[in-house]
ZABALO-647528 format. One record per residue: residue number from 1; residue in three letters; chain; x, y, z of N, C-alpha, C, O in turn. Coordinates in steps of 0.02 Angstrom, whole numbers, plus 50000, padded with zeros to 5 digits. Layout:
<rs>
+-----+-----+---+-------+-------+-------+-------+-------+-------+-------+-------+-------+-------+-------+-------+
!   k !   r ! c !   n.X !   n.Y !   n.Z !  ca.X !  ca.Y !  ca.Z !   c.X !   c.Y !   c.Z !   o.X !   o.Y !   o.Z !
+-----+-----+---+-------+-------+-------+-------+-------+-------+-------+-------+-------+-------+-------+-------+
! NUM ! ala ! A !     X !     Y !     Z !     X !     Y !     Z !     X !     Y !     Z !     X !     Y !     Z !
...
+-----+-----+---+-------+-------+-------+-------+-------+-------+-------+-------+-------+-------+-------+-------+
</rs>
This chain:
<rs>
+-----+-----+---+-------+-------+-------+-------+-------+-------+-------+-------+-------+-------+-------+-------+
!   k !   r ! c !   n.X !   n.Y !   n.Z !  ca.X !  ca.Y !  ca.Z !   c.X !   c.Y !   c.Z !   o.X !   o.Y !   o.Z !
+-----+-----+---+-------+-------+-------+-------+-------+-------+-------+-------+-------+-------+-------+-------+
!   1 ! met ! A ! 49904 ! 50105 ! 50966 ! 49840 ! 50121 ! 50935 ! 49783 ! 50087 ! 50972 ! 49792 ! 50038 ! 51008 !
!   2 ! asn ! A ! 49726 ! 50115 ! 50962 ! 49666 ! 50087 ! 50992 ! 49645 ! 50025 ! 50952 ! 49632 ! 50029 ! 50892 !
!   3 ! arg ! A ! 49642 ! 49968 ! 50986 ! 49626 ! 49905 ! 50951 ! 49556 ! 49905 ! 50923 ! 49544 ! 49877 ! 50870 !
!   4 ! lys ! A ! 49510 ! 49936 ! 50959 ! 49440 ! 49937 ! 50935 ! 49435 ! 49977 ! 50869 ! 49401 ! 49955 ! 50823 !
!   5 ! ala ! A ! 49469 ! 50033 ! 50866 ! 49467 ! 50074 ! 50804 ! 49499 ! 50036 ! 50746 ! 49473 ! 50037 ! 50690 !
!   6 ! val ! A ! 49555 ! 50003 ! 50759 ! 49588 ! 49965 ! 50706 ! 49543 ! 49908 ! 50682 ! 49539 ! 49894 ! 50622 !
!   7 ! thr ! A ! 49511 ! 49874 ! 50729 ! 49465 ! 49819 ! 50711 ! 49408 ! 49844 ! 50668 ! 49389 ! 49812 ! 50619 !
!   8 ! val ! A ! 49380 ! 49902 ! 50686 ! 49325 ! 49931 ! 50647 ! 49348 ! 49949 ! 50577 ! 49313 ! 49937 ! 50528 !
!   9 ! ile ! A ! 49407 ! 49979 ! 50572 ! 49433 ! 49998 ! 50506 ! 49445 ! 49936 ! 50463 ! 49428 ! 49936 ! 50403 !
!  10 ! val ! A ! 49473 ! 49884 ! 50491 ! 49485 ! 49822 ! 50454 ! 49419 ! 49792 ! 50431 ! 49414 ! 49769 ! 50373 !
!  11 ! ile ! A ! 49369 ! 49790 ! 50474 ! 49304 ! 49762 ! 50455 ! 49273 ! 49802 ! 50399 ! 49245 ! 49773 ! 50352 !
!  12 ! val ! A ! 49277 ! 49868 ! 50402 ! 49248 ! 49910 ! 50349 ! 49284 ! 49898 ! 50283 ! 49252 ! 49894 ! 50231 !
!  13 ! val ! A ! 49350 ! 49893 ! 50285 ! 49388 ! 49881 ! 50223 ! 49370 ! 49813 ! 50193 ! 49361 ! 49807 ! 50133 !
!  14 ! val ! A ! 49363 ! 49762 ! 50235 ! 49345 ! 49696 ! 50211 ! 49275 ! 49697 ! 50181 ! 49263 ! 49666 ! 50129 !
!  15 ! leu ! A ! 49228 ! 49731 ! 50213 ! 49160 ! 49735 ! 50185 ! 49159 ! 49772 ! 50118 ! 49124 ! 49751 ! 50072 !
!  16 ! val ! A ! 49195 ! 49827 ! 50114 ! 49197 ! 49864 ! 50051 ! 49229 ! 49822 ! 49995 ! 49203 ! 49820 ! 49940 !
!  17 ! cys ! A ! 49284 ! 49790 ! 50011 ! 49317 ! 49747 ! 49961 ! 49273 ! 49688 ! 49941 ! 49269 ! 49671 ! 49882 !
!  18 ! gly ! A ! 49239 ! 49659 ! 49989 ! 49194 ! 49603 ! 49973 ! 49136 ! 49625 ! 49930 ! 49118 ! 49589 ! 49882 !
!  19 ! ser ! A ! 49106 ! 49682 ! 49944 ! 49050 ! 49705 ! 49903 ! 49074 ! 49724 ! 49833 ! 49038 ! 49711 ! 49784 !
!  20 ! leu ! A ! 49133 ! 49753 ! 49828 ! 49160 ! 49769 ! 49762 ! 49174 ! 49706 ! 49722 ! 49161 ! 49704 ! 49662 !
!  21 ! leu ! A ! 49200 ! 49655 ! 49754 ! 49215 ! 49592 ! 49721 ! 49152 ! 49558 ! 49696 ! 49151 ! 49530 ! 49642 !
!  22 ! val ! A ! 49099 ! 49560 ! 49737 ! 49036 ! 49528 ! 49718 ! 49002 ! 49566 ! 49661 ! 48974 ! 49535 ! 49615 !
!  23 ! arg ! A ! 49003 ! 49631 ! 49664 ! 48967 ! 49671 ! 49613 ! 49004 ! 49675 ! 49547 ! 48973 ! 49671 ! 49494 !
!  24 ! asp ! A ! 49070 ! 49682 ! 49549 ! 49108 ! 49691 ! 49487 ! 49178 ! 49661 ! 49495 ! 49225 ! 49696 ! 49513 !
!  25 ! pro ! A ! 49185 ! 49596 ! 49482 ! 49249 ! 49564 ! 49494 ! 49306 ! 49589 ! 49449 ! 49364 ! 49588 ! 49469 !
!  26 ! val ! A ! 49289 ! 49612 ! 49388 ! 49341 ! 49636 ! 49343 ! 49371 ! 49701 ! 49370 ! 49432 ! 49709 ! 49371 !
!  27 ! ser ! A ! 49328 ! 49747 ! 49391 ! 49353 ! 49810 ! 49420 ! 49390 ! 49797 ! 49485 ! 49439 ! 49831 ! 49501 !
!  28 ! ala ! A ! 49366 ! 49749 ! 49524 ! 49401 ! 49732 ! 49587 ! 49471 ! 49707 ! 49572 ! 49518 ! 49726 ! 49607 !
!  29 ! ala ! A ! 49478 ! 49665 ! 49522 ! 49544 ! 49639 ! 49504 ! 49589 ! 49696 ! 49481 ! 49648 ! 49698 ! 49499 !
!  30 ! gln ! A ! 49562 ! 49741 ! 49442 ! 49602 ! 49798 ! 49418 ! 49622 ! 49843 ! 49476 ! 49678 ! 49869 ! 49478 !
!  31 ! thr ! A ! 49578 ! 49853 ! 49524 ! 49593 ! 49893 ! 49583 ! 49649 ! 49862 ! 49624 ! 49694 ! 49896 ! 49648 !
!  32 ! val ! A ! 49647 ! 49796 ! 49631 ! 49700 ! 49761 ! 49668 ! 49766 ! 49768 ! 49631 ! 49818 ! 49779 ! 49662 !
!  33 ! arg ! A ! 49765 ! 49761 ! 49565 ! 49827 ! 49769 ! 49526 ! 49855 ! 49839 ! 49534 ! 49915 ! 49848 ! 49543 !
!  34 ! asp ! A ! 49811 ! 49890 ! 49529 ! 49834 ! 49959 ! 49537 ! 49863 ! 49972 ! 49606 ! 49914 ! 50006 ! 49613 !
!  35 ! ala ! A ! 49830 ! 49945 ! 49657 ! 49855 ! 49954 ! 49725 ! 49922 ! 49920 ! 49734 ! 49968 ! 49948 ! 49765 !
!  36 ! phe ! A ! 49930 ! 49860 ! 49706 ! 49993 ! 49824 ! 49711 ! 50049 ! 49863 ! 49676 ! 50104 ! 49869 ! 49702 !
!  37 ! thr ! A ! 50033 ! 49890 ! 49617 ! 50082 ! 49930 ! 49580 ! 50102 ! 49992 ! 49619 ! 50161 ! 50011 ! 49621 !
!  38 ! thr ! A ! 50054 ! 50024 ! 49652 ! 50068 ! 50083 ! 49692 ! 50112 ! 50066 ! 49751 ! 50159 ! 50103 ! 49767 !
!  39 ! val ! A ! 50098 ! 50011 ! 49785 ! 50139 ! 49990 ! 49842 ! 50210 ! 49975 ! 49820 ! 50258 ! 49994 ! 49854 !
!  40 ! ile ! A ! 50218 ! 49940 ! 49764 ! 50285 ! 49924 ! 49739 ! 50323 ! 49988 ! 49721 ! 50382 ! 49994 ! 49736 !
!  41 ! ala ! A ! 50289 ! 50035 ! 49689 ! 50321 ! 50099 ! 49671 ! 50342 ! 50137 ! 49734 ! 50395 ! 50167 ! 49735 !
!  42 ! ala ! A ! 50300 ! 50136 ! 49785 ! 50317 ! 50171 ! 49848 ! 50377 ! 50139 ! 49881 ! 50422 ! 50174 ! 49905 !
!  43 ! leu ! A ! 50379 ! 50072 ! 49883 ! 50436 ! 50038 ! 49913 ! 50500 ! 50051 ! 49874 ! 50553 ! 50060 ! 49904 !
!  44 ! thr ! A ! 50495 ! 50052 ! 49808 ! 50554 ! 50067 ! 49767 ! 50580 ! 50137 ! 49780 ! 50640 ! 50148 ! 49783 !
!  45 ! thr ! A ! 50534 ! 50185 ! 49788 ! 50553 ! 50253 ! 49803 ! 50588 ! 50258 ! 49871 ! 50637 ! 50294 ! 49878 !
!  46 ! val ! A ! 50562 ! 50223 ! 49920 ! 50592 ! 50224 ! 49987 ! 50662 ! 50194 ! 49984 ! 50709 ! 50222 ! 50013 !
!  47 ! val ! A ! 50671 ! 50138 ! 49950 ! 50737 ! 50107 ! 49945 ! 50785 ! 50153 ! 49908 ! 50843 ! 50160 ! 49928 !
!  48 ! ser ! A ! 50762 ! 50183 ! 49855 ! 50804 ! 50229 ! 49817 ! 50825 ! 50289 ! 49860 ! 50883 ! 50310 ! 49859 !
!  49 ! ser ! A ! 50777 ! 50317 ! 49897 ! 50793 ! 50374 ! 49940 ! 50842 ! 50355 ! 49995 ! 50888 ! 50393 ! 50010 !
!  50 ! leu ! A ! 50833 ! 50297 ! 50025 ! 50879 ! 50275 ! 50077 ! 50949 ! 50262 ! 50049 ! 50999 ! 50278 ! 50081 !
!  51 ! thr ! A ! 50952 ! 50234 ! 49990 ! 51016 ! 50222 ! 49958 ! 51053 ! 50288 ! 49946 ! 51112 ! 50294 ! 49961 !
!  52 ! thr ! A ! 51017 ! 50337 ! 49920 ! 51047 ! 50403 ! 49908 ! 51069 ! 50435 ! 49973 ! 51122 ! 50465 ! 49977 !
!  53 ! phe ! A ! 51027 ! 50430 ! 50024 ! 51044 ! 50458 ! 50090 ! 51108 ! 50428 ! 50118 ! 51153 ! 50465 ! 50140 !
!  54 ! phe ! A ! 51113 ! 50362 ! 50118 ! 51172 ! 50330 ! 50146 ! 51234 ! 50343 ! 50104 ! 51289 ! 50348 ! 50131 !
!  55 ! gln ! A ! 51226 ! 50347 ! 50038 ! 51284 ! 50363 ! 49996 ! 51309 ! 50434 ! 50012 ! 51369 ! 50445 ! 50017 !
!  56 ! thr ! A ! 51263 ! 50480 ! 50020 ! 51282 ! 50549 ! 50036 ! 51312 ! 50552 ! 50106 ! 51361 ! 50588 ! 50117 !
!  57 ! leu ! A ! 51285 ! 50514 ! 50153 ! 51308 ! 50516 ! 50222 ! 51379 ! 50489 ! 50227 ! 51421 ! 50518 ! 50262 !
!  58 ! phe ! A ! 51393 ! 50433 ! 50194 ! 51458 ! 50401 ! 50202 ! 51511 ! 50423 ! 50152 ! 51570 ! 50416 ! 50165 !
!  59 ! his ! A ! 51491 ! 50450 ! 50095 ! 51539 ! 50472 ! 50045 ! 51550 ! 50547 ! 50046 ! 51597 ! 50572 ! 50016 !
!  60 ! gly ! A ! 51507 ! 50583 ! 50082 ! 51516 ! 50655 ! 50089 ! 51510 ! 50695 ! 50025 ! 51545 ! 50744 ! 50015 !
!  61 ! lys ! A ! 51465 ! 50674 ! 49982 ! 51456 ! 50711 ! 49918 ! 51422 ! 50776 ! 49928 ! 51411 ! 50813 ! 49880 !
+-----+-----+---+-------+-------+-------+-------+-------+-------+-------+-------+-------+-------+-------+-------+
</rs>
């Protein structure tokens, strides 16, 4: 990836998160909780899918 583009995206995300935190800390905290919950749900889905895939692959169901 282009390092300059990644740096710009990271800076924009940090600025947006910082402004949200300064303006409304309660909503910022809720947004972080929702994002964390979404990431955990996505990881759980990936692990579940991989488990099913490998069970099917090795057990021939």
